N, C-alpha and C positions, 0 to 999 in steps of 0.2 A: 504494500500500500504506500510505500515511500516513493515520492515522485521527484520533487525538485527541492534542493537545499534541505533535505531531511524533513520536509513537511509533507504529511500524508493528505490524501483526499478527505479522510475522515476529519482531520483537524480543520482544513479549509471549509468543509461542509458545515462543521459546527460553528465556525466563525460567521459564515453566511447566515446560518439560522439565528445566531445571536444578533447579527445586524438587522435581520428581518423583525425580530422581536423588539429591538430598540426602536425601529421605525414605527412599529405598531404602538409601542409605549409612548413615543413622542407625539403621535397623532392623537392618542387618547388624552394625554396631558394638555396638548394644545386645544383640543375640543373642550375639555373641562375649564381651562383658563378663558376660552372664548365665551362660554355660557355663564361663567361666574362673573365676568365683566359686565355682561348684559343684565344679569340678574341684579347686580349691585347698582347699575346706573340706569337701567330701563332701556327699552328698545326705541331709541330715537337716533336721528342721524348723527348727533354729536358723539354719542357713545360708540356708534359703529365706526366713526372716523378715528376715535381714540382707543380702539381695541388694543393696539400693541403698546400702549403706554405702560412702561414698567415691566414689560415681558420680553425684552430683547434677549435675555439669556435663555428663556424658554424657546424663543424663536430660533436662536442659534443652535440650541440642543436638538431641534428637529432636523437640522441640516447636518451637523457634525457628529452627533452621537451615534447614528447608525454606521458611519464610516469608521469611527473609533471602535465601535463594538465588534466589527468584523475582525480587526487586528487583535483586539484584546481576547476575543473568543478563540481565535486561532492559537494564540500563545497559551491561554489557559488550558485548552484541550491538549496541546503539545506537551506541556509541562506536567500537568497533574493527572491526566487520565491514564489508566492502565491499558495494556494492549487489548485485553478482552473488553468488549462493550458491556457496560453495566448501567442500567437506567438510574439507579440511586446515585451513583457517582456523577452521572450526567446532570441530575438536579442540583447537586452540590456545586458542580462546575458552572452551571448556569447562574447560581447565586454569586459565586466568586466573579464571574464575568460581568454581572450587573454592577457590583460595587467597584470592580476595576475600571469599567467604562466610566462610571460616575467620577472616580478620582482622576483619571486621565483627562476627561473633559474639563473638570474644574481646574486642573493644573494648566491646561492649554489656554483657557479663558483668562486665568490669572496671569499667565505669561504675556498674552497679547495686551492685556490692560496695563501692564507695567513697562512696556517698551518705551513709553514716553519718559519714564524716570531714568532709564538707562541712557537714552539719547541726550538727556539733560546733564548727565555726568554724575548723578546721585546714586552710586551703586549700592550703598548701604540702605538707602531709602527704597530702592527698587527691590532688594531682597526681602526686606520687611513687608513691603506692599504685596509682593508675590505670595509670600507665605500667608499673610492675612487674608488676601482675596481667595486664595486656593482653599484655605480652611473654611472661610465663610460660605463660599459656593458649595463646597462638598457637604458641609453640615446642613445648610438650609435646602440645598438641592436634594440631598438624601432624604430629608424630612418630607419634601414635597413629592419626589418621584419614587422613592423606595416602595411605598405601598402598592404602586402600580407595576413597576418594572421588575422587582425581585420575584414575586410569584409568577409573573409572565416568563421570565428567563428560566426559573426553576422548571416550569412546565415544558418549555421548549427544549431545555437540556434533557429532561427525562424522556420526552417524546422522541428526540433525535436519537438518543442511545437505544431506546426501545426499538425504533425503526431499524437501526443497524443490527441489533440482536436478532430481530425477526428476519432480516434480509440474509443473515448468515446461515439460517437453518435450512 
């Protein structure tokens, strides 16, 4: 099953399944954010025009989280999964992939937001701002997204490994 650079089709397939579940999670979270905004402000033209106010990170998450999840899922399956497919390990790997994706996404947003500090020459301030923003986004992003994404990724990981197990019989 090993193809290119020591990565198997099983690992890449799991990464793609994780990316798909991240995309579904991002769509569900964006829909929730969309309807929460309308419920709080009412269905009028001003609230429709201001839908994205304060939700840029959620919007960026819907674009970049699935891409990050493909790579994180592939690495998690490559590193922690045994050679024999096991659905229970797949569920655990799905949860680890969900939290890994959340952390990598938070770190990448923190890095992008601190680039202005680096260009201004304040390296110590940039490191502190990076750590602060990464922790802030990871904690509050985890509180907001974990109830949706973690069970979804656990279910996808379980289902993926179950499919591989049934396919080998």
